[in-house]
C-alpha positions, 0 to 999 in steps of 0.5 A: 335195480334189485338183483334177482340172481341169488334173491330168496323168494317165498311164494304161496300158492306156487304150484299153478297159475300166477304163483307158478309163472312168477316162480318159473321166471324168477328161477330162470333169472337166478333167484332161489324160490320156495313155493307152497301148495296144499296138494303135495303130489302136484307141488312136488311135481311142479317144483321138480319141473321148474327147479323150485323148493317145495314147502307143503303148506295149507295156509288155513292150517295156522298152527303149521305156518311158523314151522313151514316158514322156518323150513323155507328160511333154512332151505333157501338160506334166508328170505328176501321176498314174500309173495302172498299169492294163495287165494280162493273165490266164492260167488253168491248173490246176497240172498244165498250167502252163508257164514260158512262162505265167509269162513272158507274164503277169509281163512285163506285170503285174509287170515292165512295171508296175515299169519304167513306175513307175520312169521316172515316179517320176524326175519325181515325186521331182524335183517332190516329189509324185505319185500312183501307183495300181496296179490289182490284183485281189481275186485278190491277196488270195485264191487260186482254182482255176486261178488260180496264174499270174494270182494270183501276178502280182497278189500280186506287185503287192500286194507291190510296192505295199507296198514302194514305199509305204514307200520313197516316202512321204518324197518325198510320193508316194502309192502306192495299190492298188485291187483289183476283183473281176471286171469284164467287159472285154476282159481275158483275150480274145485278140482284145481284144474288150470283153465285155458288161456283166453286171447283177450284176457290176461295170462299168468305171465302178465301178472308175473311180469308185474310182480317181478318188475315191482321186486326189481325196483331199487329198494330205495323206492316201491310201487304201493299199488298196481292195477293190471287190466286186460286191454280189451277183454270184451 
């Protein structure tokens, strides 16, 4: 199994929800973790609470990504794993969709994710190993009413994952996709306030467990795609 102790992990959107839960568990297991976030005050506070390294970054500011990834690399003394967790949502019926909805959601969920991965992969190719975990959604496997923009972004992430997997396997770089069903987090909340856990829905901890289990697999193999459903959400 891949040892977590000393593993160097970069997690986008790591100041709340799935990203925070994953960072916290990894750190407790001995990993070195950088977390990114848009809200510097919140990021610094959470990083202090869980002993992570804060990297203030909005992934939609594409021109800042290269220098921030370099900051993470130097802060950790390398990078072994990238968890592309940052994501936002927008939900409108077809007749109400605006081009600006696509611009906003894709800038984070697709374009920022891609540019982030592009920078990290430069290090992975040099060292000839690395793990990329894209946080998709069960919305990347099936549509739903009012989900056009969000589902389109997650279908795009699924397609990117498949392409990168084919492109990077020869460099010993694993590319995995984890698709959670609904998790009550700050997702789709303009104030970025965490929602309360719901007894029948997944929590961030279940997805963190899935992410870490995928990372821990011996690097001779990998899980291409993992869907995580609540047992009985009804």
